C-alpha positions as CSV (number, residue, x, y, z in Angstrom):
1,X,-25.1,-13.5,-14.1
2,X,-21.4,-13.0,-14.9
3,X,-19.5,-16.4,-14.9
4,X,-17.0,-17.0,-12.1
5,X,-13.5,-15.8,-13.1
6,X,-13.9,-16.2,-16.8
7,X,-11.7,-14.5,-19.4
8,X,-13.3,-11.2,-18.7
9,X,-12.9,-11.4,-14.9
10,X,-13.0,-7.8,-13.4
11,X,-13.4,-6.3,-16.9
12,X,-16.8,-4.8,-16.8
13,X,-16.7,-2.4,-19.8
14,X,-15.8,-2.7,-23.4
15,X,-12.9,-0.4,-23.0
16,X,-11.5,-2.4,-20.2
17,X,-11.7,-5.6,-22.2
18,X,-10.0,-4.1,-25.2
19,X,-7.2,-2.7,-23.0
20,X,-6.5,-5.9,-21.2
21,X,-6.8,-8.5,-24.0
22,X,-5.2,-6.4,-26.8
23,X,-2.5,-4.6,-24.8
24,X,-1.8,-5.6,-21.2
25,X,-2.4,-9.3,-21.1
26,X,0.8,-10.6,-22.9
27,X,3.3,-8.0,-21.7
28,X,6.4,-9.4,-19.9
29,X,6.8,-9.1,-16.2
30,X,9.3,-6.9,-14.5
31,X,9.3,-8.1,-10.9
32,X,11.5,-5.5,-9.2
33,X,10.8,-6.6,-5.6
34,X,10.2,-10.2,-4.5
35,X,11.4,-12.6,-1.8
36,X,12.1,-15.7,-3.9
37,X,15.0,-17.7,-2.4
38,X,17.9,-17.6,-4.8
39,X,19.2,-21.1,-4.0
40,X,15.8,-22.6,-5.0
41,X,16.1,-20.9,-8.4
42,X,19.7,-21.9,-8.8
43,X,19.0,-25.5,-8.0
44,X,15.8,-25.5,-10.0
45,X,13.8,-26.8,-7.1
46,X,11.2,-29.5,-7.6
47,X,8.2,-29.3,-5.3
48,X,7.0,-32.5,-3.7
49,X,3.3,-31.4,-3.8
50,X,0.9,-28.6,-4.5
51,X,0.8,-28.0,-0.8
52,X,4.6,-27.2,-0.7
53,X,4.3,-25.0,-3.7
54,X,1.1,-23.2,-2.9
55,X,1.2,-22.9,0.9
56,X,4.9,-23.1,1.7
57,X,6.0,-19.6,3.0
58,X,2.7,-17.9,2.0
59,X,1.7,-16.0,5.2
60,X,-1.4,-14.6,3.4
61,X,-2.8,-18.1,3.2
62,X,-1.6,-19.0,6.7
63,X,-3.4,-16.1,8.2
64,X,-6.6,-17.1,6.5
65,X,-6.3,-20.7,7.7
66,X,-5.7,-19.6,11.3
67,X,-8.7,-17.2,11.2
68,X,-10.8,-20.2,10.2
69,X,-9.5,-22.3,13.2
70,X,-7.2,-24.7,11.4
71,X,-4.8,-26.6,13.6
72,X,-1.3,-25.1,13.7
73,X,0.2,-28.4,12.5
74,X,-1.7,-27.9,9.2
75,X,-0.5,-24.3,8.8
76,X,3.1,-23.8,9.7
77,X,3.6,-27.3,11.3
78,X,4.6,-30.7,10.1
79,X,1.2,-32.1,9.2
80,X,0.6,-34.3,6.1
81,X,0.6,-32.3,2.9
82,X,-2.8,-33.7,1.8
83,X,-4.4,-32.8,5.1
84,X,-2.9,-29.3,4.9
85,X,-4.4,-28.8,1.4
86,X,-7.8,-30.0,2.6
87,X,-7.6,-27.6,5.5
88,X,-6.7,-24.7,3.2
89,X,-9.6,-25.6,0.8
90,X,-12.1,-25.7,3.7
91,X,-10.8,-22.3,4.9
92,X,-10.7,-20.8,1.4
93,X,-14.3,-21.4,0.5
94,X,-15.3,-19.2,3.5
95,X,-13.1,-16.3,2.4
96,X,-15.7,-14.6,0.2
97,X,-14.3,-11.4,-1.4
98,X,-10.8,-12.1,0.0
99,X,-8.0,-11.5,-2.6
100,X,-6.5,-14.9,-1.6
101,X,-9.6,-16.5,-3.1
102,X,-9.0,-14.9,-6.4
103,X,-5.2,-15.4,-6.4
104,X,-5.6,-19.1,-5.6
105,X,-7.9,-19.7,-8.5
106,X,-5.7,-17.7,-10.8
107,X,-2.8,-19.9,-9.7
108,X,-4.8,-23.1,-10.4
109,X,-5.9,-21.8,-13.8
110,X,-2.7,-20.4,-15.0
111,X,-0.2,-22.9,-13.6
112,X,-2.2,-26.2,-13.8
113,X,-5.1,-25.5,-16.2
114,X,-7.5,-26.3,-13.4
115,X,-10.7,-24.3,-13.6
116,X,-12.6,-26.2,-10.9
117,X,-13.6,-24.3,-7.8
118,X,-11.4,-25.3,-4.9
119,X,-13.4,-26.3,-1.8
120,X,-13.7,-29.3,0.6
121,X,-15.3,-31.5,-2.1
122,X,-12.8,-30.8,-4.8
123,X,-9.7,-30.6,-2.7
124,X,-8.5,-34.2,-3.1
125,X,-8.9,-34.3,-6.9
126,X,-7.2,-31.0,-7.4
127,X,-4.4,-32.1,-5.0
128,X,-3.8,-35.3,-7.0
129,X,-3.9,-33.6,-10.4
130,X,-1.6,-30.7,-9.5
131,X,0.8,-32.8,-7.5
132,X,1.2,-35.2,-10.4
133,X,2.0,-32.3,-12.8
134,X,4.7,-31.0,-10.4
135,X,6.7,-34.1,-11.1
136,X,7.4,-32.9,-14.6
137,X,10.6,-31.0,-15.3
138,X,8.8,-27.9,-16.7
139,X,7.0,-27.5,-13.4
140,X,10.3,-27.0,-11.5
141,X,11.2,-23.6,-10.1
142,X,12.8,-22.2,-13.3
143,X,10.0,-23.6,-15.5
144,X,7.4,-21.8,-13.3
145,X,9.2,-18.5,-13.7
146,X,9.5,-18.9,-17.5
147,X,5.9,-19.9,-17.7
148,X,4.9,-16.3,-16.8
149,X,7.2,-14.5,-19.2
150,X,9.2,-12.9,-16.4
151,X,11.8,-10.6,-17.9
152,X,13.6,-9.5,-14.7
153,X,13.2,-10.4,-11.0
154,X,15.0,-8.8,-8.1
155,X,15.4,-10.8,-4.9
156,X,15.8,-9.3,-1.5
157,X,19.4,-9.7,-0.2
158,X,21.4,-8.8,2.9
159,X,24.6,-6.8,2.5
160,X,26.6,-9.7,4.0
161,X,25.2,-12.2,1.3
162,X,27.9,-13.5,-1.0
163,X,25.4,-13.7,-4.0
164,X,26.9,-17.0,-4.9
165,X,23.5,-18.3,-6.2
166,X,22.9,-15.2,-8.3
167,X,26.2,-15.9,-10.0
168,X,25.4,-19.5,-10.5
169,X,22.0,-18.7,-12.1
170,X,23.7,-16.2,-14.5
171,X,26.5,-18.6,-15.4
172,X,24.1,-21.5,-16.1
173,X,22.0,-19.5,-18.5
174,X,19.1,-21.9,-18.3
175,X,16.6,-19.3,-17.1
176,X,15.1,-16.8,-19.5
177,X,14.6,-14.2,-16.8
178,X,17.4,-12.2,-15.3
179,X,17.7,-12.7,-11.5
180,X,19.3,-9.7,-9.9
181,X,20.0,-8.9,-6.2
182,X,18.6,-6.0,-4.3
183,X,20.4,-4.4,-1.3
184,X,18.4,-4.6,2.0
185,X,20.6,-3.1,4.8
186,X,17.9,-3.1,7.6
187,X,20.1,-5.1,10.0
188,X,22.8,-2.5,9.8
189,X,20.3,0.4,10.3
190,X,18.2,-1.1,13.1
191,X,20.7,-0.4,15.9
192,X,18.0,-0.8,18.6
193,X,17.1,-4.4,17.7
194,X,18.4,-7.6,19.0
195,X,21.3,-9.1,17.1
196,X,22.9,-5.8,16.0
197,X,26.3,-6.5,17.6
198,X,26.6,-9.9,16.0
199,X,25.5,-8.5,12.6
200,X,28.1,-5.7,12.7
201,X,30.8,-8.4,13.2
202,X,29.5,-10.3,10.2
203,X,29.6,-7.1,8.1
204,X,33.1,-6.4,9.3
205,X,34.2,-9.8,8.2
206,X,32.8,-9.7,4.7
207,X,33.7,-6.1,4.0
208,X,37.2,-6.3,5.4
209,X,36.5,-3.0,7.2
210,X,37.4,-2.7,10.9
211,X,34.2,-1.1,12.4
212,X,34.6,1.2,15.4
213,X,32.0,3.8,14.6
214,X,29.3,5.0,12.3
215,X,31.7,6.2,9.5
216,X,33.2,2.7,9.5
217,X,29.7,1.2,9.2
218,X,29.1,3.4,6.1
219,X,32.5,2.4,4.7
220,X,31.7,-1.3,5.1
221,X,28.2,-0.8,3.5
222,X,29.7,1.2,0.6
223,X,32.1,-1.7,-0.1
224,X,29.1,-4.1,-0.2
225,X,27.1,-1.7,-2.4
226,X,30.0,-1.8,-4.9
227,X,30.1,-5.6,-4.7
228,X,26.3,-5.8,-5.3
229,X,26.7,-3.3,-8.2
230,X,29.3,-5.6,-9.8
231,X,26.7,-8.4,-9.6
232,X,24.0,-6.3,-11.4
233,X,22.2,-4.7,-8.5
234,X,20.7,-1.3,-9.1
235,X,18.1,-1.3,-6.3
236,X,18.0,-1.0,-2.6
237,X,15.1,-1.7,-0.3
238,X,14.4,-0.4,3.3
239,X,11.7,-1.5,5.7
240,X,11.1,1.8,7.4
241,X,8.2,0.5,9.6
242,X,8.4,3.9,11.3
243,X,10.2,6.7,9.4
244,X,13.1,8.1,11.4
245,X,14.4,11.7,11.2
246,X,16.7,13.6,13.4
247,X,19.1,16.3,12.2
248,X,22.2,14.1,11.3
249,X,24.6,14.3,14.2
250,X,27.7,12.1,14.0
251,X,28.4,12.5,17.7
252,X,25.0,11.2,18.8
253,X,25.2,8.4,16.1
254,X,28.5,7.2,17.5
255,X,27.1,7.2,21.0
256,X,24.3,5.0,19.8
257,X,26.8,2.7,18.1
258,X,29.1,2.4,21.1
259,X,26.1,1.6,23.4
260,X,24.8,-1.1,21.1
261,X,28.2,-2.7,20.6
262,X,28.6,-2.7,24.4
263,X,25.3,-4.4,24.9
264,X,23.8,-1.4,26.6
265,X,20.4,0.3,25.9
266,X,20.4,2.8,23.1
267,X,18.7,6.1,23.8
268,X,15.8,6.7,21.4
269,X,17.1,10.0,20.1
270,X,20.6,8.7,19.6
271,X,19.2,5.7,17.7
272,X,17.2,8.0,15.5
273,X,20.2,10.1,14.7
274,X,22.2,7.0,13.8
275,X,19.4,5.8,11.5
276,X,18.9,9.2,9.8
277,X,22.7,9.6,9.2
278,X,22.9,6.1,7.6
279,X,19.8,6.6,5.4
280,X,20.9,10.1,4.2
281,X,24.4,8.8,3.5
282,X,23.2,5.7,1.8
283,X,20.9,7.8,-0.4
284,X,24.0,9.7,-1.5
285,X,25.8,6.4,-2.3
286,X,22.8,5.1,-4.3
287,X,22.5,8.4,-6.2
288,X,26.2,8.3,-7.3
289,X,25.7,4.8,-8.8
290,X,22.3,5.5,-10.4
291,X,20.4,3.2,-8.1
292,X,16.8,3.4,-7.0
293,X,15.9,3.2,-3.3
294,X,12.6,1.8,-2.0
295,X,11.0,2.7,1.3
296,X,8.4,0.3,2.7
297,X,6.6,2.2,5.4
298,X,4.0,1.5,8.2
299,X,4.2,-2.2,8.9
300,X,3.7,-3.3,12.5
301,X,5.7,-6.5,12.8
302,X,5.7,-9.5,15.1
303,X,2.7,-8.5,17.1
304,X,2.2,-12.0,18.7
305,X,5.1,-12.5,21.0
306,X,4.4,-16.2,21.7
307,X,4.2,-17.0,18.0
308,X,7.3,-15.0,17.3
309,X,9.2,-17.0,19.8
310,X,7.8,-20.2,18.4
311,X,8.0,-19.5,14.6
312,X,10.2,-16.4,14.1
313,X,9.4,-13.4,11.8
314,X,7.4,-13.1,8.6
315,X,4.9,-16.0,9.3
316,X,1.7,-14.1,9.5
317,X,1.5,-12.0,12.6
318,X,2.1,-8.5,11.2
319,X,-0.4,-5.7,10.6
320,X,-0.8,-2.1,9.6
321,X,0.8,0.7,11.7
322,X,-0.9,4.1,11.9
323,X,2.0,6.3,13.2
324,X,2.1,9.6,11.3
325,X,4.7,9.6,8.5
326,X,4.5,12.8,6.5
327,X,6.7,15.2,8.5
328,X,9.7,12.9,9.1
329,X,9.5,11.5,5.5
330,X,9.6,15.0,4.1
331,X,12.6,15.9,6.2
332,X,14.4,12.6,5.3
333,X,13.9,13.1,1.6
334,X,14.8,16.8,1.8
335,X,18.0,16.0,3.7
336,X,19.1,13.9,0.6
337,X,17.7,16.4,-2.0
338,X,19.5,19.3,-0.2
339,X,22.8,17.6,-0.9
340,X,21.8,17.0,-4.5
341,X,21.9,13.3,-3.6
342,X,18.3,12.1,-3.6
343,X,18.2,9.0,-5.8
344,X,15.2,7.7,-7.7
345,X,12.8,6.7,-4.9
346,X,9.7,4.5,-4.6
347,X,7.5,5.1,-1.5
348,X,5.1,2.4,-0.3
349,X,2.7,2.8,2.6
350,X,0.9,-0.1,4.2
351,X,-1.5,2.3,5.8
352,X,-4.1,3.4,3.2
353,X,-4.8,6.5,5.3
354,X,-1.4,7.8,4.4
355,X,-1.8,7.3,0.6
356,X,-2.8,10.9,0.0
357,X,0.2,12.2,2.0
358,X,2.5,9.8,0.1
359,X,1.1,10.8,-3.3
360,X,1.4,14.5,-2.5
361,X,4.9,14.0,-1.1
362,X,6.2,12.7,-4.5
363,X,5.5,16.0,-6.2
364,X,7.9,17.8,-3.8
365,X,11.0,16.1,-5.1
366,X,10.5,15.4,-8.8
367,X,13.4,16.5,-11.1
368,X,13.7,17.9,-14.6
369,X,14.8,15.3,-17.1
370,X,13.7,12.3,-15.1
371,X,10.1,11.1,-15.7
372,X,8.5,10.1,-12.4
373,X,11.7,10.2,-10.4
374,X,9.8,9.9,-7.1
375,X,7.1,7.2,-7.3
376,X,4.1,6.3,-5.2
377,X,4.6,2.5,-5.0
378,X,2.0,-0.1,-5.8
379,X,-0.6,-1.1,-3.3
380,X,1.4,-3.3,-0.9
381,X,0.8,-6.3,1.3
382,X,-2.6,-5.8,3.1
383,X,-3.5,-3.4,0.3
384,X,-2.7,-5.5,-2.8
385,X,-6.4,-6.3,-3.3
386,X,-9.1,-4.8,-5.6
387,X,-10.1,-2.0,-3.2
388,X,-6.5,-1.2,-2.2
389,X,-5.2,-1.1,-5.8
390,X,-8.1,1.0,-6.9
391,X,-7.6,3.5,-4.1
392,X,-3.9,3.7,-4.9
393,X,-4.7,4.4,-8.5
394,X,-7.1,7.1,-7.5
395,X,-4.6,8.8,-5.3
396,X,-1.9,8.5,-8.0
397,X,-4.3,10.1,-10.5
398,X,-5.4,12.8,-8.1
399,X,-2.0,14.0,-7.2
400,X,0.5,12.5,-9.7
401,X,0.8,11.2,-13.2
402,X,-0.7,7.7,-13.8
403,X,1.1,7.1,-17.1
404,X,4.5,7.4,-15.3
405,X,3.7,4.6,-12.8
406,X,6.2,1.7,-12.7
407,X,3.4,-0.8,-11.9
408,X,3.1,-4.0,-10.0
409,X,5.5,-6.2,-8.1
410,X,5.0,-9.6,-6.3
411,X,6.6,-8.9,-2.9
412,X,6.2,-12.7,-2.5
413,X,8.1,-15.8,-1.5
414,X,6.0,-18.0,-3.9
415,X,6.9,-19.2,-7.3
416,X,3.3,-19.0,-8.4
417,X,2.5,-15.5,-7.3
418,X,2.9,-14.1,-10.8
419,X,-0.8,-14.2,-11.6
420,X,-1.0,-11.2,-9.2
421,X,0.4,-9.2,-12.1
422,X,-2.6,-10.3,-14.2
423,X,-4.9,-9.4,-11.3
424,X,-3.3,-5.9,-11.1
425,X,-3.5,-5.4,-14.9
426,X,-7.2,-6.4,-15.0
427,X,-7.9,-3.8,-12.2
428,X,-5.8,-1.2,-14.0
429,X,-7.7,-1.7,-17.3
430,X,-11.0,-1.7,-15.5
431,X,-10.1,1.6,-13.7
432,X,-9.1,3.3,-16.9
433,X,-12.1,1.8,-18.8
434,X,-14.5,3.3,-16.3
435,X,-13.0,6.8,-16.7
436,X,-13.4,6.5,-20.5
437,X,-16.9,5.2,-20.5
438,X,-18.0,7.8,-18.0
439,X,-16.7,10.5,-20.3
440,X,-13.8,11.5,-17.9
441,X,-11.1,10.7,-20.4
442,X,-11.2,10.6,-24.3
443,X,-11.8,7.3,-26.1
444,X,-8.2,7.4,-27.4
445,X,-7.8,3.7,-27.4
446,X,-4.4,3.5,-29.1
447,X,-2.8,6.0,-26.6
448,X,-4.4,4.1,-23.7
449,X,-3.0,0.8,-25.0
450,X,0.4,2.4,-24.8
451,X,-0.3,3.6,-21.3
452,X,-1.3,0.2,-19.9
453,X,1.7,-1.5,-21.7
454,X,4.0,1.1,-20.1
455,X,2.6,0.6,-16.6
456,X,2.6,-3.2,-17.1
457,X,6.3,-3.3,-18.1
458,X,7.9,-0.6,-20.2
459,X,8.0,2.1,-17.5
460,X,9.9,-0.3,-15.1
461,X,12.3,-1.3,-17.9
462,X,13.2,2.4,-18.5
463,X,13.1,3.6,-14.9
464,X,15.4,1.0,-13.4
465,X,17.7,0.9,-16.4
466,X,19.3,-2.4,-15.3
């Protein structure tokens, strides 16, 4: 019997073990998309308990607890920290095969040196030991980041953000990792969602641009792009839950804008024209500045209306959308490429059924002189597990170039999510090891070490060029 999560966890061949231990394991981390809160980094937050650190803001763990019937006060509510941790432990031991089970034990091992299995019996002892360790200065927010050899992390930031805390972090110089902003203009694009009018007034204020139509929206966004660029940003990020495309039409886009600002319903086709015009134009602005754009596709958000009203967004009530993406995504990318203004682009799909379409799409828009300009992004959200990552790697191999892949990201609000990079690297090494030991790729171990080091870190360093 293989021991539980020992040093060779997920590494079932000799080749996999060599690749991980000798090449991938100690590479730095380039976390080019996360949701860490900049003020918590800047103020070097100290966590009151392992519950706050491990469960605070982690909707993966909240979903698991709710599925096991835990009381809401112990999930997103104001229950006692110890009771919350006990409830999580009771739920976790039922989650056989769930990635959260593996992530949690990697977190306990790598952060606290705790190798005990977390369950109802061990919960109190683990809670006490981990919470006591969190009172030490090197277990504050910055110490946790440094512990994992993070080279760069990119937060997710709205165009109206002043980036004050990014500047504070850079000026203090106490953190080894670079903390850079990433531009997330969803609220300016989602013209058909509540709050658009108020958001445009905010954008108007911070940009100094008087906004009366779609061209003014773009002018205001360009001014914010320039500001973000001056603060080190070289990345944008778009939540395209469904991919829009309509032949760009300024007249229809302006009709959508005027309706939204007047508080009237926006016709679907006009809204799609507005979104398309903005996305194509933003792509051109990114391209001029050498930025990379990221498209996160196929999330179905806020499914539970009652819980959305009670708790707001991003608290565990989202799922996978299955709307077709290929045709409109092709037209959207082509509209940018046709203007010679398609920036480097990473495409993520939450729907595994679309992986082959996404992987094949990248080949349509590659460019001479840029290695892997259009990337199939890492397995994301509901897919960042052993099966999802393996399938993503298979699709990437089948239709792309594995060695060009920019690798893993955390996409997390948690300061202890970095063991997910280790989890990915183990799966990557196992995947390549299987190909070698089945005779499907030569046993060129030195070259393969270079490949896994590139995917773990070097490719991202070169690709983003920040």
